[in-house]
C-alpha positions in Angstrom: -49.4 53.1 -15.9 -46.6 52.6 -13.4 -48.9 50.5 -11.3 -49.7 48.3 -14.3 -46.0 47.9 -15.1 -45.3 47.0 -11.5 -48.0 44.3 -11.5 -46.7 42.9 -14.8 -43.1 42.8 -13.6 -44.2 41.2 -10.4 -46.1 38.5 -12.2 -43.1 37.8 -14.6 -40.7 37.6 -11.6 -43.1 35.2 -9.8 -43.3 33.0 -12.9 -39.5 32.9 -13.3 -39.0 32.1 -9.7 -41.6 29.3 -9.9 -39.8 27.8 -12.9 -36.4 28.1 -11.3 -37.8 26.6 -8.1 -39.3 23.7 -10.0 -36.1 23.0 -11.9 -34.0 23.1 -8.7 -36.4 20.7 -6.9 -35.7 18.3 -9.8 -31.9 18.5 -10.0 -30.9 19.1 -6.4 -30.7 16.3 -3.8 -28.6 15.2 -0.9 -24.9 16.0 -1.1 -23.8 13.2 1.3 -20.7 11.2 0.5 -21.1 7.5 -0.1 -18.4 5.8 2.0 -15.7 4.0 -0.1 -16.2 0.8 2.0 -19.4 0.1 0.1 -17.5 -1.3 -2.8 -20.5 -3.1 -4.4 -22.1 0.1 -5.7 -18.8 1.6 -6.8 -18.0 -1.6 -8.8 -21.5 -1.5 -10.4 -21.0 2.2 -11.4 -17.6 1.3 -12.9 -19.2 -1.6 -14.9 -21.9 0.7 -16.3 -19.4 3.3 -17.2 -17.1 0.8 -18.9 -20.0 -0.5 -21.0 -20.7 3.0 -22.2 -24.1 3.3 -20.5 -23.3 6.2 -18.1 -20.5 8.7 -17.4 -18.6 9.0 -14.1 -15.6 10.8 -12.8 -13.3 8.0 -11.4 -10.6 10.4 -10.4 -12.5 11.9 -7.5 -14.1 9.7 -4.8 -16.2 9.3 -2.8 -19.2 10.0 -5.0 -22.1 11.8 -3.3 -25.3 9.8 -2.9 -27.2 12.2 -5.2 -24.5 11.8 -7.9 -24.9 8.0 -7.7 -28.7 8.4 -7.9 -28.3 10.5 -11.0 -26.1 7.9 -12.6 -28.6 5.1 -11.8 -31.4 7.2 -13.3 -29.3 7.7 -16.4 -28.8 4.0 -16.6 -32.5 3.4 -16.2 -33.2 5.7 -19.1 -31.0 3.5 -21.3 -32.0 0.1 -19.9 -32.1 -1.3 -23.5 -28.3 -1.5 -23.2 -28.4 -3.5 -20.0 -28.4 -7.3 -19.5 -31.1 -8.9 -17.4 -28.6 -9.2 -14.4 -27.7 -5.5 -14.8 -31.3 -4.5 -14.8 -31.9 -6.5 -11.6 -28.8 -4.9 -10.0 -30.0 -1.5 -11.1 -33.4 -1.9 -9.5 -31.7 -3.2 -6.4 -29.4 -0.2 -6.0 -32.2 2.3 -6.8 -34.0 1.1 -3.7 -31.1 2.2 -1.6 -31.0 5.6 -3.2 -34.8 6.2 -3.2 -34.6 9.2 -0.9 -32.2 10.9 -3.3 -34.9 10.4 -6.0 -37.6 11.9 -3.7 -39.3 8.6 -3.1 -39.3 5.8 -0.5 -38.1 2.2 -0.8 -40.9 -0.2 -1.6 -39.3 -3.6 -1.4 -40.3 -6.1 1.3 -41.7 -3.4 3.5 -44.8 -1.9 4.9 -45.6 1.8 5.0 -47.5 3.7 7.6 -48.4 7.3 8.2 -47.9 9.5 11.3 -49.9 12.7 11.9 -48.4 15.3 14.2 -49.3 18.8 15.1 -46.7 20.4 12.7 -46.2 18.1 9.7 -47.6 15.0 8.2 -44.5 12.9 7.4 -44.6 9.6 5.4 -42.2 7.0 7.0 -41.2 3.6 5.8 -39.8 0.9 8.0 -38.2 -1.9 6.0 -37.9 -5.4 7.4 -35.4 -6.6 4.8 -33.3 -3.5 5.0 -33.3 -2.6 8.7 -33.4 1.2 8.2 -35.9 4.0 8.7 -36.7 6.4 5.9 -38.6 9.6 6.4 -39.8 11.9 3.6 -42.2 14.7 4.3 -45.1 15.3 1.9 -43.7 18.6 0.8 -40.3 16.8 0.3 -38.4 19.5 2.2 -37.1 17.1 4.8 -35.6 13.6 4.3 -33.9 11.4 6.8 -32.4 7.9 6.8 -31.3 6.0 9.9 -29.8 2.6 9.8 -27.8 0.3 12.2 -24.2 -0.9 11.6 -23.3 -4.4 12.7 -20.8 -6.9 11.4 -18.3 -9.6 12.2 -15.4 -11.2 10.3 -13.5 -14.4 11.2 -10.0 -15.0 9.9 -8.1 -18.3 10.4 -4.7 -19.6 9.4 -2.0 -21.7 11.1 -1.2 -18.8 13.5 -4.7 -18.9 15.0 -8.2 -17.4 14.7 -8.9 -13.7 14.6 -12.2 -12.0 15.2 -13.2 -8.6 14.0 -16.5 -7.1 15.1 -18.0 -3.7 14.4 -21.2 -2.0 15.5 -22.6 1.5 15.3 -25.2 3.5 13.5 -25.6 6.2 10.8 -28.0 9.0 10.2 -28.4 11.2 7.1 -30.6 14.2 6.7 -31.5 16.7 4.0 -33.3 20.0 4.7 -35.0 22.3 2.2 -32.9 21.0 -0.8 -30.0 23.0 0.3 -28.5 21.6 3.5 -27.2 18.0 4.1 -26.2 16.7 7.5 -24.9 13.3 8.2 -23.0 11.4 10.9 -21.9 7.8 11.8 -20.0 5.9 14.5 -18.4 2.5 14.0 -16.8 0.9 17.0 -14.3 -1.8 16.0 -12.3 -4.5 17.8 -9.8 -7.0 16.6 -9.0 -10.0 18.9 -7.6 -13.5 18.8 -4.6 -15.6 19.8 -2.7 -14.4 16.7 -2.8 -10.8 18.0 -1.6 -11.4 21.5 1.4 -9.4 22.7 3.7 -12.5 22.3 3.1 -12.4 18.5 3.8 -8.8 17.5 7.0 -6.8 17.7 6.8 -3.1 17.9 7.1 -1.3 14.5 8.3 2.1 15.7 11.7 0.7 16.6 13.2 -2.7 16.7 16.0 -4.2 18.8 16.4 -8.0 18.3 17.4 -8.3 22.0 14.4 -6.3 23.3 11.3 -7.9 24.8 9.1 -4.9 24.0 6.2 -6.1 22.0 3.1 -4.6 20.3 -0.2 -6.2 19.2 -1.6 -4.7 16.1 -2.9 -5.9 12.7 -2.6 -2.5 11.0 0.4 -0.1 11.6 1.7 2.8 9.6 4.8 0.9 8.5 3.0 -2.3 7.5 2.9 -2.6 3.8 -0.6 -4.0 3.5 -3.7 -2.6 2.0 -5.8 -2.6 5.2 -7.1 0.9 6.0 -5.2 2.8 8.6 -6.7 3.3 12.1 -5.8 5.1 15.3 -6.0 2.5 18.1 -7.1 3.0 21.7 -5.0 1.5 24.5 -5.2 -2.3 24.4 -2.9 -5.3 25.0 -4.4 -7.4 22.2 -5.3 -6.8 18.5 -6.8 -3.4 19.3 -9.9 -1.4 19.6 -10.6 1.7 17.5 -13.6 3.8 16.8 -14.4 5.6 13.5 -16.7 8.6 13.7 -17.5 10.4 10.5 -19.9 13.1 9.4 -20.4 16.6 8.2 -22.6 19.4 7.0 -22.9 20.6 3.4 -24.5 23.6 1.9 -25.3 23.1 -1.8 -27.0 24.2 -4.9 -27.2 22.6 -8.4 -23.8 24.0 -9.3 -21.7 22.9 -6.3 -21.3 22.6 -2.5 -19.3 23.8 0.4 -19.0 21.9 3.7 -17.2 20.7 6.8 -16.7 17.0 7.1 -14.6 14.1 8.2 -14.4 11.4 5.5 -11.9 9.2 3.7 -11.2 10.6 0.2 -9.5 9.1 -2.9 -8.0 11.2 -5.7 -6.5 9.6 -8.8 -7.7 6.8 -11.1 -7.0 3.5 -9.5 -8.8 0.2 -8.7 -6.4 -1.3 -6.1 -4.8 1.7 -4.5 -4.2 5.2 -5.7 -0.8 6.8 -5.6 -2.1 10.4 -5.1 -4.7 10.2 -2.2 -5.5 6.6 -1.5 -7.8 6.8 1.6 -5.3 4.5 3.3 -5.0 6.9 6.3 -7.7 7.5 8.8 -10.3 10.1 7.9 -9.4 13.7 8.7 -11.6 16.8 9.3 -11.6 19.2 6.4 -13.3 22.1 4.8 -14.4 21.1 1.3 -15.5 22.9 -1.9 -16.8 21.2 -5.1 -18.0 23.1 -8.2 -19.8 21.3 -11.0 -21.1 24.2 -13.2 -21.3 22.0 -16.4 -21.1 18.4 -17.5 -17.5 18.7 -18.8 -15.8 20.3 -15.8 -15.5 19.7 -12.0 -13.3 21.4 -9.4 -12.5 20.0 -6.0 -10.7 21.6 -3.1 -10.1 20.9 0.6 -8.2 22.2 3.5 -7.6 19.5 6.1 -6.3 19.3 9.7 -3.9 16.4 9.9 -2.8 14.5 13.1 1.0 14.8 12.9 2.0 12.3 15.6 5.0 14.5 16.1 5.6 16.1 19.5 6.1 19.9 19.7 8.7 20.4 22.4 7.7 24.0 22.9 4.0 23.4 23.4 2.8 21.6 26.5 0.4 21.5 29.4 1.6 21.5 33.0 0.0 18.8 35.1 0.1 18.5 38.9 1.3 15.0 39.8 1.9 15.5 43.5 1.4 18.4 45.9 4.6 20.2 44.7 5.5 18.2 41.7 4.5 19.2 38.2 4.8 17.3 34.9 5.0 18.7 31.4 2.5 17.0 29.0 3.7 17.8 25.5 1.2 18.4 22.7 1.4 17.3 19.0 2.7 19.7 16.4 0.1 21.3 14.1 -0.1 20.0 10.6 -2.3 21.1 7.8 -3.0 20.3 4.1 -4.5 22.2 1.2 -5.2 20.6 -2.2 -7.1 21.2 -5.4 -8.0 19.2 -8.4 -9.3 20.3 -11.8 -11.2 17.7 -13.9 -12.0 18.2 -17.5 -14.1 15.9 -19.7 -13.8 17.4 -23.2 -15.2 14.4 -24.9 -17.2 11.4 -23.7 -14.4 9.0 -23.5 -11.5 11.1 -22.1 -11.1 12.6 -18.6 -8.1 14.5 -17.5 -7.4 15.8 -14.0 -4.6 17.8 -12.5 -3.9 19.7 -9.3 -1.5 20.4 -6.5 -1.3 20.3 -2.7 0.9 21.5 0.2 1.6 20.1 3.6 2.4 22.8 6.1 3.1 22.9 9.8 2.7 26.4 11.3 1.4 27.5 14.7 -2.0 28.4 13.0 -3.7 27.9 9.7 -2.4 30.1 6.9 -5.0 32.1 5.2 -3.2 32.0 1.8 -3.9 28.2 1.6 -7.6 28.8 1.8 -7.5 30.2 -1.7 -9.0 27.3 -3.7 -7.5 28.0 -7.1 -3.8 28.5 -6.4 -0.4 27.1 -7.1 0.6 26.5 -3.5 4.4 26.2 -4.1 4.4 29.8 -5.3 2.5 30.9 -2.2 5.0 29.0 -0.1 7.9 30.8 -1.7 6.2 34.1 -0.9 5.7 33.2 2.7 9.1 31.6 3.5 11.8 32.5 1.0 12.4 35.9 2.4 13.4 34.4 5.7 15.7 31.9 4.1 13.9 29.3 6.0 12.9 25.8 5.0 9.9 25.6 2.6 6.8 23.6 3.3 6.2 20.4 1.5 4.3 20.8 -1.8 3.2 18.3 -4.4 1.7 18.2 -7.9 -0.2 15.4 -9.6 -2.3 14.5 -12.6 -4.6 11.6 -13.7 -6.0 10.6 -17.0 -8.6 8.1 -18.1 -9.3 7.0 -21.7 -11.9 4.7 -23.1 -10.8 4.0 -26.7 -13.8 1.6 -27.1 -16.7 0.4 -25.0 -15.7 -2.2 -22.4 -12.1 -1.0 -22.1 -10.7 1.7 -19.9 -7.0 2.7 -19.8 -5.9 5.0 -17.0 -2.9 6.4 -15.2 -1.8 8.9 -12.6 1.4 10.7 -11.8 2.5 12.1 -8.4 5.3 14.6 -8.4 6.9 15.1 -4.9 9.9 17.1 -6.1 11.1 17.8 -9.6 14.2 19.2 -11.4 14.7 19.2 -15.2 18.5 18.8 -14.6 17.8 15.3 -13.2 16.5 14.2 -16.5 19.9 14.4 -18.1 21.8 11.1 -18.5 24.9 12.6 -16.8 22.9 13.3 -13.7 22.7 10.3 -11.4 19.9 11.7 -9.3 16.3 10.7 -9.8 13.3 12.8 -9.2 11.1 11.5 -6.3 8.0 10.7 -8.3 5.4 8.0 -8.4 3.4 6.7 -11.4 0.6 4.2 -11.8 -0.9 2.7 -15.0 -3.8 0.3 -15.3 -6.6 -1.1 -17.4 -10.1 -2.5 -17.0 -11.7 -4.8 -19.6 -15.3 -5.8 -18.9 -18.6 -6.9 -20.4 -17.2 -8.6 -23.5 -17.2 -11.3 -24.7 -19.1 -12.4 -21.5 -21.4 -10.0 -19.7 -20.5 -9.6 -16.1 -16.9 -10.7 -16.6 -14.1 -8.2 -16.0 -10.3 -8.2 -16.1 -8.3 -5.5 -14.3 -4.6 -4.8 -14.0 -2.6 -2.2 -12.3 1.2 -1.4 -12.0 2.7 1.2 -9.6 6.2 2.4 -9.0 7.4 5.0 -6.5 11.0 6.3 -6.6 13.3 6.9 -3.7 12.3 9.7 -1.2 8.8 10.0 -2.7 6.2 11.0 -0.1 9.0 11.8 2.5 10.6 14.9 3.8 13.7 15.7 5.9 11.4 17.4 8.4 9.3 14.7 9.9 6.2 16.8 10.5 6.1 17.7 6.8 6.0 14.1 5.6 3.1 13.2 3.2 1.4 11.4 6.1 -1.5 11.6 8.5 -1.6 9.7 11.8 1.8 8.5 10.5 0.1 6.6 7.6 1.2 7.5 4.1 -1.6 9.3 2.2 -0.3 8.0 -1.1 0.1 4.4 -2.1 0.5 2.1 0.9 3.8 0.8 -0.4 5.6 4.1 0.1 8.8 5.0 -1.7 11.3 2.9 -3.7 8.6 0.2 -4.2 6.5 -1.3 -6.8 3.1 -3.1 -6.8 1.4 -5.4 -9.4 -2.3 -6.1 -9.1 -4.5 -8.3 -11.3 -8.1 -9.2 -10.8 -10.6 -11.4 -12.6 -14.2 -10.8 -11.5 -17.5 -12.2 -12.5 -21.1 -11.2 -11.6 -23.3 -14.2 -12.6 -26.5 -13.0 -10.9 -27.9 -10.1 -9.0 -25.9 -9.3 -5.8 -23.2 -11.9 -6.3 -19.6 -11.0 -7.2 -16.8 -13.6 -7.5 -13.2 -12.3 -7.6 -9.8 -13.8 -8.1 -7.0 -11.4 -7.1 -3.2 -11.6 -7.5 -1.0 -9.0 -5.8 2.8 -8.8 -5.9 4.3 -6.1 -3.8 8.1 -5.4 -3.6 10.0 -3.0 -1.3 13.5 -2.1 -2.2 16.3 -0.5 -0.1 14.8 1.8 2.5 16.1 5.3 3.2 15.3 8.1 5.5 15.3 11.6 3.9 18.4 13.3 5.4 20.2 16.4 4.3 23.6 18.0 4.8 24.2 21.7 5.4 27.4 22.6 3.4 28.5 26.2 3.2 25.0 27.4 4.0 23.2 25.4 1.3 21.0 22.4 2.1 21.7 19.4 -0.1 20.5 15.9 -0.1 22.8 13.1 0.8 23.4 10.8 -2.2 20.2 8.9 -1.5 18.3 10.0 -4.6 21.4 9.2 -6.6 21.1 5.5 -5.6 19.8 3.2 -8.2 16.0 2.7 -7.5 14.4 -0.8 -7.6 17.8 -2.5 -7.5 18.0 -4.6 -4.3 14.8 -5.9 -2.7 14.5 -6.1 1.0 10.9 -7.3 1.3 8.3 -9.0 -0.9 4.7 -10.2 -0.4 2.9 -12.3 -3.1 -0.7 -13.1 -2.5 -3.5 -14.9 -4.3 -7.1 -14.5 -3.1 -10.5 -15.8 -4.1 -13.4 -13.8 -2.7 -17.2 -14.3 -3.0 -19.5 -11.5 -1.9 -23.3 -11.7 -1.9 -25.4 -8.6 -1.0 -28.5 -10.2 0.5 -30.4 -6.9 0.6 -29.2 -3.3 0.5 -26.3 -2.7 2.9 -26.3 -6.3 4.1 -23.7 -8.6 2.6 -21.9 -11.9 3.3 -18.4 -12.8 2.1 -16.1 -15.8 2.0 -12.4 -15.6 1.2 -9.6 -18.1 0.6 -6.2 -16.4 0.5 -2.6 -17.5 0.1 0.3 -15.2 0.8 4.1 -15.5 1.1 5.8 -12.5 2.9 9.6 -12.6 3.0 12.5 -10.3 3.7 15.9 -10.1 2.1 19.4 -8.7 3.0 20.9 -6.2 0.5 24.4 -7.1 -0.7 25.7 -3.6 -0.9 27.2 -1.6 2.0 25.0 0.7 4.0 25.1 4.4 3.0 24.3 7.4 5.1 20.5 7.6 5.8 19.8 3.9 4.9 17.5 2.1 7.3 19.1 -1.0 8.6 17.6 -1.0 12.1 16.9 1.5 14.9 17.3 1.3 18.6 14.5 2.3 20.9 16.3 5.6 21.7 16.2 6.5 18.0 19.8 5.9 17.1 20.5 4.0 13.9 21.9 0.4 13.8 23.7 -1.6 11.1 22.1 -5.0 11.4 23.1 -7.8 9.0 22.2 -11.4 8.2 19.2 -13.0 9.9 18.8 -10.1 12.3 18.3 -7.6 9.4 15.8 -10.0 7.8 13.9 -10.2 11.0 13.9 -6.5 11.3 12.5 -5.9 7.8 9.9 -8.6 8.2 8.6 -7.4 11.5 8.7 -3.8 10.3 6.7 -4.3 7.2 4.4 -7.3 8.0 2.2 -8.3 10.9 3.4 -11.6 12.3 -0.1 -13.1 11.4 0.8 -12.8 7.7 4.6 -13.5 7.8 5.9 -16.4 5.7 3.6 -18.8 3.9 0.0 -18.7 5.0 -3.4 -20.0 3.8 -6.0 -17.8 5.4 -9.8 -18.5 5.4 -12.1 -15.6 6.1 -15.9 -15.2 6.4 -18.2 -12.5 7.6 -21.6 -10.9 7.6 -22.2 -7.1 7.7 -25.2 -4.9 8.1 -24.1 -1.5 6.9 -20.5 -1.7 5.7 
């Protein structure tokens, strides 16, 4: 009897495991992030979501490739809602995500089989899409390898610039539970407009100094170009971008180690929470998706501080009896979480918090994914009466009151006190808010109108302790405009045929009086100088208005050409009020403050916030061709 029951239980268990295994093989696929630079697929997903065809979580990006594949399959199941052009685009993108669907691309390609001693893989070498796809017959191993190659040419009255990039990317998935990926992109900017005679240094500025720098992207430049860490160069600059990671996953979530750019917060132009403006950083990640209406995201990151630790150094022998101290950068870490709820189809709400901390080693408390980090910070530091670490809180909401229209907003809280909400209190809370809309697909299919408005108050994203700033590699991790600034963005876009996108953008960025976060120690209490009591958005010191037409055509998957015509006018202004303690009106190379005025102050602000190539009025023509992105 017992033997019979044992056999029956064993058979039932085998059947259950077979069913579970079958279900997992259907729902699980590669958990590899889709780089944010591939804007065409993100724009298509946004269009389908806005038309009510699919659902997506715009607050957390990048999407994983398997998530995009699921959304494309969802759209295919509802193809009666699509226009002819959308159906063509859908089939086009599905070829790029074929491996995530356990198939191989079939377009403009030839297939061939290889027989080895161990396995019999099926490989596909595409001539139109220069990439290699491998899928074993049992589908437990998938691999995709493709080259990265591109060039852009920019020309205006200041000269011709050339940007070239080359590299490669590999993506692998093993046994439906492990994803491994990596890429390298070597970049170079060059041209007469980037020679050392064109660019002032942005770290410090002395109008009588001959010290120059040659860069197109710098942490203090108020432009939307992604941040980079340059190698040594006397021209526009070389830099490499190596990304990758490993992820262990199941149908309900994943945990991994990776180096990628991430974006948190609903935004089309630039998010004010995490904008992906800074270079990618290494991080431990956790994502939970146990049901359709909830998603949880967490990461712990190692941030390059670009701040020297005067107590941490190597000793290098320079001569036989001469030694030199080589100082090392200070440690800097970040922990953050985000909860996303989708209670009904047309509403998404996300909230979370983060902390920037700079200790000798990582703090175990900040590896707790679901935590309020400011409370943990008080536990760890208040007893010593020492300075707290830098914590933040944020929220994002997206509403679709009807098909074709999305309203969204995000709020970033750097520091908050209810007392500052009183009219009698002149101080303002250092916060940032962003609101926007996207109207698409009606009355003309393929036509969309987007708008976005952002404002950040004084001292938002900053800290009195430099290493605790909301920065990585000195780049602001929030909106590229920083504090005491506003940005207006409007875009009209049209997709007439498969692969072609036409865009007309208008951007108006304004920077108001600039302050450094300084404090005063009075009777043992640390108080802020009257900086946050200053009226925000009152006197502009810099402005850039730009109008751009851009045409992008994706010839085949991951190969696109573009042509741009842009006009911009970047100017600086002199504030009429007297300088207060902590206000930035110039710095000497030794770090001491100056009080520039008139044309010298204008020149300082213009060189600080704008590359010379884009200063003043410019008409810039650009074109390029990229394999990869």
